[in-house]
N, C-alpha and C positions, 0 to 999 in steps of 0.2 A: 504493499498501500503506500503511495505516496504521501511523504512528511507535508504534513499540515501548518498553515503559518499560526500561530497562536495567540489570542488575544485577551489578555489578563484586561477586565470591565470591571466596571460598579454601574448599577443601573442608574443612579438619578445620578452621576455627576455631569455634569454639562459639558467637561472635556471628553467623557468616554462617549458622550451622546453623539458629538460632531464627528467620532473617529467610527464612530459606529454606523453612521448615516453614509457616511464617506465608503467603508468598507461595501455596506451593501448594494450601493448604486453600483459601483464599480465590479459586482458580483464575484469578489475576494472571498471564496472559502475559508473559513477559519474554524480553530476550536476554540471558543470562546471559552472563558474560564472566570466565572462572577467572583468577586471578589468583596470578601469582608473587610471593612477599612480598619474593624479591631484587633483583626487578625490574620494580617497579610501573608500568604503562601511563601514558604522561603525559595520556591522557583522562581517567582515575578523578584525578589528581592536581590536574587543572586543577579537576576541580569539587568535588572536597573534598582541601583542601591537607593535612588531617593523616594521609592515608594508610593507614587503616586499615578494613577492611572489616567490615561490607558498606557500599554504596554503592548507594542506589536513584537512576535518573535519569530522571526523567517527561518523558515526551514535550513537555510545555509547559516544560522546563526547571529543574523545583525539584527540590530535591535533598534530599534524607533520607539523612543517612549514622549512626544511632546507631539499633542495632537495635531496640530496642523501640519506637523511632518509628516502622520501617520493621513492624513488626508491628501496631503500633495502627492503621496507614493503612492496611494490607492487609484487617485483619479490618474494618474501617471501611467499606470497600465492599462485602464479603462473607465472612459469618459464619456458615459453615454448621451450626459443631457448638457456636454459641457460647460458643466459646474468651475473650471480654471479659469473660463473666461470671466470669472469674477472674481479671481487670487487679488482683493484688493488688500495690498499690505497697509498702506495708512490706516485704512477702515479698521481691519484686524489688529493694528497696533494699538488703534483707541481701547477697541472692545475687551482685547486681555489687558491692555495698560489701563486707563483711567476709569473707565467702568467699572472692570474687576473689583479695582483698588476701591474704591464708593461703594459699590455691590457689598463685598465683605463686611467694612464698617459700618454699614447699614444693618443687614441684616444680623452679624454677628458682634456688636456693639459691646457688649458687655466683654467677650475675649481683647479685644482692641482696646478698651476703655476710651469710645469714643461717642460723639454727639449723633446719635442715628439719623436725626431729620438734617443735620447738615448735611451730611454725604448722600440722603434721597435726594436733596435738592440738588446736589452735583451731578448727579447720575440720569434724572430728572433732566439736567439739560441736555444731556449726551443725547436723550430720546427725543429730545426736540428736535435735534440736527439730522437724525435719525428719518425723525418722522417728515420732514423737510423735504428728504431725500428721494424717501419713499411717494410724496405725493406725484414723481416726476415721471414714476414707470411702475408704480406698486411693488418690483422687489428692490433691494439695495444697489444692485448695476445692472439695472436693465428690465423687461417685462416678465424675464425668466428668471426663477431660480436657480442662484449660484452658488461656490463654495461662499460666498460672503454671506448670506442669508443663512446656511446649515450651519456655518460656524459660532451664528451671532446668535440667534433665535433661542439659542439653549440659557442662555446667558439672561437673556431678557424674561424671560418666564422664570427663572429663579427668582430673580426682582420682584415682577410683577405675582409671585404668588407670596411672598412676605409679608403682606395688606393686599390681598384682591380687590375690597371692595374700594381701598384708596386710588389703587392703579387703573381701576374700570373709571374713575371719576375724573381722573386727567383727561388735559384737550390732547388728545395723541389719535386725530381722524383717522390717518391711513396705518400708523404703527398698527393701533388695537386689533384693525381686519387683517394685518400683513399676519400678526402672531398667532391671532386664532387661526387663519387659515395652515398653515405650519403646525401648530401641536395639533389639527382634524387630519393631516394628511398620512397616508399610508404607510408611507416612510417612518413618519416617527412613531404611530403603531407599530408596528413590526418590531422597530430596535428598540423600544420599551417593553417586551413580553419579560417576564420574570424567571428567573433562573433562581434554583439553590445554590449559596457560593460552593465553587471547586474545594475540591481536596484531593491530594494526591491519592490515584488507583479509581479516580471515578472515570466511569466509562465516558471518553467526549460527548460534548455537545456541540453540533455542528450550527455556524453561523453562517448563511448563503444567500444569497436572492437566488 
């Protein structure tokens, strides 16, 4: 049997979500290993000592442990919807940098000892800029979903879910339907299937489109 690519993932992690969507759309067959973050498997930590998901182990031993790198690798193999056309590095840097910074300090304010309202307001300013961008074409880089959309919406989902009533009350007329559409998509429903945490010796769980 041909060795499979191995994917260490955690269902609710936005970074892992974006990787799973790219792997799925590219048709990359993987062995999915769901991780319990409080009890990370030794095999994952040996492959990637930083201990964060996603971690992709290729059959040749190569390790890819940054979510955007996983997306680019998978889409570089097969990109049926042209997602790489929306590989907007400036936008992705804003999402993974300032927006994630404010999201963490809004959601986990006790951990960071911060004012959650201050960081919520700063994150909202970024969302307003995305709303203006969505007004042009409906998606972040044109009329069709691309890497920019798929890499971004899992983090906005996390922000929205922290206080859904407040989020829905904000004047984001283009971002609200954009987010709802991605959350209702078939690919998102598929990659959010639940799996029990992996343990050494378990039967492989196949992840493939």
